[in-house]
C-alpha positions, 0 to 999 in steps of 0.5 A, a space after each residue: 348434338 354440338 351447341 349451336 350459337 347464333 345471333 339473337 333472334 326474336 320469335 313470337 310465343 304465349 302472346 310475347 316475344 322472346 329474343 333468344 341467344 339458341 335457336 327455336 325452329 318451331 316458333 314464328 318469327 317476330 316482326 322486326 319492330 317487335 318488342 321483347 318480352 323475354 330475354 333468353 341468354 346462353 352461356 357456355 360457362 358452369 353455373 356460378 355459386 349462389 345462395 339458393 333454397 330448395 323450393 321443390 324436386 321432381 323425378 320426371 323419370 329414372 334418369 331425369 330429375 329437375 330442381 327449382 331453387 329460390 335465390 335473392 333475385 329470382 329462381 334456378 331451375 336444374 335438370 339433370 340433363 340439360 343444366 341450370 337456367 337462372 330466371 330473374 327480372 321478375 320472369 323477364 330474363 332466362 339465363 342458360 348455363 349450357 353444358 358440352 354437347 346438350 340435347 338442344 331439342 330437350 333444352 327448348 323443351 325446358 324453355 318453353 314448357 318450364 322457364 317460360 310457363 313460370 314467367 308467365 305464371 309470375 305474372 298471374 297467367 295459366 299455362 295448361 298441358 294441353 293443345 289448342 285449335 281456334 274456330 270462328 267461335 273461338 279457341 277449344 282447348 284439349 287436356 290430357 296426360 302425354 299419350 291420350 291423343 291431344 296432339 292428334 285431335 288437334 291436328 286432325 281438326 286443324 287440317 279439316 278447316 280449323 286453325 291450330 293454336 298451340 301444342 303441349 301448353 295453352 296459356 290463358 288469362 282471365 279478363 273481366 268475364 272472358 279467358 283470353 288463349 295466347 298462341 303457344 307452339 305451333 308444332 305439334 309432336 306426336 307418337 309415330 302412328 300419328 305422326 303417319 297420318 300427316 307426314 304429308 302436310 307437316 314440313 320438312 326436316 322431322 325432330 325426334 325428342 323424348 320419344 315423339 316425332 315432329 316437324 322441325 318447323 313451324 307449320 305453315 301460316 295459313 293453319 295456324 292462329 296467331 292472335 289471341 282469341 277468347 277461350 270458349 271450351 275446355 275438354 278433358 279428353 278420356 278415351 274409352 275402348 271403342 265398340 259398334 255403339 260408341 258414340 262421342 260423349 261430352 259431360 259438362 263439369 260442375 266448377 269444383 270438379 272442372 277446378 280439379 282437372 284444371 289444376 291437374 292439367 296446370 303445367 306447373 303443379 307439380 313444381 310450385 312450392 307452397 306460397 305459389 300454390 294459392 295463386 295458381 287455384 285462384 286462376 284456375 278457379 277463375 277460368 273454371 267460373 267462366 269457361 265450359 269444361 266438359 269431359 270427353 269420351 275419344 274411342 282409341 281408335 284412329 281410324 274413328 278420329 275423323 267421326 271425332 272431328 266431324 262432331 267437334 265441327 258441328 259443336 263449335 265449327 262450321 254449325 256454330 257459323 252457319 247459326 251466326 
């Protein structure tokens, strides 16, 4: 895939505005009067030599490694496939030193999944690895490792009356006794069997990245939630083998257990260095203190998905609205 440089464009994401030299088809455009929260520059030159101190290195797969290093004015993240990114100005500026013929889809994932997540963290905002939808009662988030069905469940709720909030990354912040969730990336990514269930309601074109399939553009405006909303529940997905007696079961977690699960599902947990671990622990503890966290047993059977969706509507959607 050849690099494509465009005039800077403004996108809405994570409760702010990203002004970017790189196109993000999955993000909604920002209003013309919007003030950028972050600036992404793209330079077709090698990353300059800087005095850096390595903080963390993570082997993401057999071929993919990421290294985080500190600099006098920020941080440098280097991916073995997409090159180096400098995060400076207290997280407000990202500079991508683009290599020849990069995978632009992976670069977009790097920016949204790591660079902006680190920028949010430096400003006391927690980003959870999950998908989220909004009901009238508020936002519910689904947390789990890749392949557990977060996106499929969120999209199923969106086509049945909820509004899609974010895929893969759910940024939250604590305001008094409330936890506020921000809209994230309104373009879910699926495994092929799940993608086939939603093909008729997803926009063209199809995009492929890291073994998953997604619509190449954002969902339609009538399906997504573009506002910040209170987070009212977090579900940690626990897929189970279904049988004839299977019922959707949720179990409330005590605050300490909830904190552990939120830590496991924090986007930056494996990359953060010692000095920043306390900040992360404080953030997840505050979320666990103010928002109920549940373990949700979900049957590993796409044919049983409608019953799961119906029960979640009872807990958070139609029944809640009727009682109100």
